[in-house]
C-alpha positions as CSV (number, residue, x, y, z in Angstrom):
1,X,26.7,-31.8,37.7
2,X,23.4,-32.0,35.2
3,X,21.3,-29.5,37.5
4,X,24.0,-27.1,37.5
5,X,24.3,-27.4,33.8
6,X,20.5,-27.5,33.3
7,X,20.0,-24.4,35.1
8,X,22.2,-21.8,33.6
9,X,21.1,-23.7,30.1
10,X,18.1,-23.3,29.9
11,X,17.5,-19.9,30.4
12,X,19.7,-19.2,27.8
13,X,18.6,-21.1,25.3
14,X,14.9,-19.9,26.3
15,X,16.3,-16.0,25.4
16,X,18.3,-17.4,22.1
17,X,14.7,-18.9,20.6
18,X,12.8,-16.1,21.6
19,X,15.0,-13.8,19.9
20,X,15.0,-15.6,16.7
21,X,11.6,-15.7,16.5
22,X,10.9,-11.8,16.9
23,X,13.6,-11.7,14.3
24,X,11.5,-13.9,11.8
25,X,8.4,-11.9,12.8
26,X,9.6,-8.4,12.5
27,X,11.0,-9.2,8.9
28,X,7.6,-11.2,7.8
29,X,5.8,-7.8,8.8
30,X,8.2,-5.9,7.0
31,X,7.3,-7.8,3.7
32,X,3.5,-7.5,3.8
33,X,2.2,-5.3,1.6
34,X,-0.8,-2.6,2.5
35,X,-3.6,-1.4,0.0
36,X,-2.8,0.8,-2.0
37,X,-5.4,4.5,-0.5
38,X,-8.6,3.9,-2.8
39,X,-8.9,7.9,-4.2
40,X,-11.3,9.7,-6.5
41,X,-9.9,11.4,-9.2
42,X,-11.9,13.7,-11.9
43,X,-11.9,14.1,-16.0
44,X,-13.2,17.3,-17.9
45,X,-17.1,16.5,-18.1
46,X,-19.9,18.5,-19.9
47,X,-20.2,20.9,-16.8
48,X,-16.5,21.9,-17.6
49,X,-13.4,20.9,-16.2
50,X,-12.8,18.2,-13.5
51,X,-16.4,17.8,-13.2
52,X,-16.7,13.6,-13.4
53,X,-15.5,11.7,-10.9
54,X,-13.5,8.3,-11.7
55,X,-12.6,5.6,-9.0
56,X,-8.4,5.9,-8.9
57,X,-5.5,4.7,-6.5
58,X,-2.5,5.9,-5.3
59,X,-0.6,3.6,-6.1
60,X,2.0,3.3,-8.6
61,X,0.2,1.4,-11.8
62,X,-1.4,1.6,-15.0
63,X,-2.4,5.2,-15.4
64,X,-6.0,6.2,-14.1
65,X,-8.6,7.1,-17.2
66,X,-12.1,7.7,-17.5
67,X,-12.5,4.7,-20.3
68,X,-10.0,2.2,-21.1
69,X,-11.5,0.6,-24.8
70,X,-10.4,3.9,-26.2
71,X,-7.8,5.3,-24.2
72,X,-9.9,7.9,-22.1
73,X,-9.1,11.1,-20.7
74,X,-6.3,10.8,-17.8
75,X,-7.7,11.6,-14.1
76,X,-6.6,13.5,-11.8
77,X,-6.7,14.6,-7.9
78,X,-8.8,17.5,-7.9
79,X,-6.5,20.4,-5.1
80,X,-7.7,23.9,-4.9
81,X,-10.1,23.3,-8.1
82,X,-7.1,22.7,-10.3
83,X,-6.8,18.9,-11.7
84,X,-2.8,18.9,-11.3
85,X,-2.1,15.1,-9.5
86,X,-2.0,12.3,-12.2
87,X,-4.2,9.0,-10.3
88,X,-3.4,5.6,-11.2
89,X,-5.5,2.4,-12.0
90,X,-6.8,0.6,-9.2
91,X,-6.2,-2.7,-8.5
92,X,-9.2,-5.1,-8.2
């Protein structure tokens, strides 16, 4: 009697255990955050608009600026020669 029960119960317990562990692993992978994408933004300089590169990010955070002590120019993404898209400050 014990062998019949164990032959039927062990595969069920193994499949159930794999299912539960797979569910927890999937949930933990969904919660993992990916690193923000680094991006070079541009501000106006002495040579014209959109000429000075500034290290920025696409992660929604504080707006990326040329300097932060006195608020400097807002860095923007250069697309077809125009600076249009506002970029954000990179997280360190």
